[in-house]
N, C-alpha and C positions, 0 to 999 in steps of 0.2 A: 772644952776649956783648955786654953794653951798653958803650958807650963813655963815656957821660957822664950824670950825673944832675943835673938842675937843680931845686933846691928852690924852690917857689913857693907856700908854705903861706899862703894868704890875701893874696897880692900883688894890689894893685889894678891891673886892666888898663885900665879907663877909668872914667868917673864913675859907672857903674852896674853894672859886672861885676868880679868877683874871680876869680883863679885859685886854686882850692882844692886843688891837687894837685902832683905832680911830673911832670916830663917826663924820660923815659928814652930817650936817643938810641940807635938800633939800626939794623941793616941792614934794607932793605926785605924784607918777607915773613918776618921772623924770627917764630918762634912766640911767642904771648902765652899765658901759663898762669894759671890761677886761683891767687891768693895764699893762699886758704883754701877749704875745702869749703863748699858752699852751693847755693842754688837760683837759677837765672837768672831775675831779676825782669823785666828789660826788655832788648830789643835794638831799636835804632832809629838813625836818622841825625838829628843835631842841627845847627843852624846853626853854632855855634862849635866843636863837638867832633867833627863828622863821625860815622862809624859808631862806635857805642858799645854796650857791654855793662854792665849793672848786675847784680851778684850780691848777694843777701841771705844773711847768714851766721848770723842769729839773734842774740838778746840786743841788738837794735837796731843791729847792725853791717851795713854794706854796702860793697862796693868798686865803683869805676867805672873802666872801661878804655875809652879813647877814641883817636881818630886811627887807627882800624883800617883796614887794606886789605880785610880779609875777616872776617866773623863766622862761627864754626864751631859755634855752639850755638843752641838755640831757647829761647824763653820757657817757663818751667816745668820745664826740664831740670835735673836734679841734677848737679853737677860736684864733683870731688874736688880737693883741693889738688894743684897741679902738673899738672892736666889741661889740655891745649891747648884754648883757647876762641876764638882768633882769630889773625890775622897782623898784624904791624906795618905801618902805612901812614904817611901824613903829613897834617898840616893843610894845607888848600888854600892858605893864605897862607905856607907854610913851604917852604924848599928842603931841609930835613933830615927824614929818617924818624925817627919817635919814637913812644913810647907815652905818653899822658897817663894817670896813675894817681892815683886818690883813695881815701881811706878816710873813711867817714862813720860817726858814732855818733849815733843819734837825730837824723839829718839835719844834724849839725854836722860840719864838716870837721876831721879830725885829721891830724897830721903822719904821712904814709905811711911815712917811714923807720923809725918805731918798730914797724911791723907787718911789715916785710920780713925774710926770713931774713938772718942775718949772713954766711952763705957758701952756696955751691952745695951743699955736703954737707948742711947743715942743712935745705935745702929738700926733700930726698928722704925 
């Protein structure tokens, strides 16, 4: 159960970087699930985002899941909507556990809130 969603769609972090997603605060180790079916394109650790999963969904769409404690999928793996792909962690500079989530279309950031289910029932 998420406690808080912080919308940061394109918010400037510093003179060269933008935050193109949302932060969803959650308990440590909470399951992270794929928002839509697709293929795991990349799993890696990045300087500002920590452990990250990128899933391609077709038609130019991809989703990004960062600040993970653990990655549960491998590159090239097919995942279904709602399938667990990782565990919530935290950014090294944060004292709160959260998931950083982005939606991109043709590599341009989109507001992730428009792509999330309206309720838990709809997600199933």
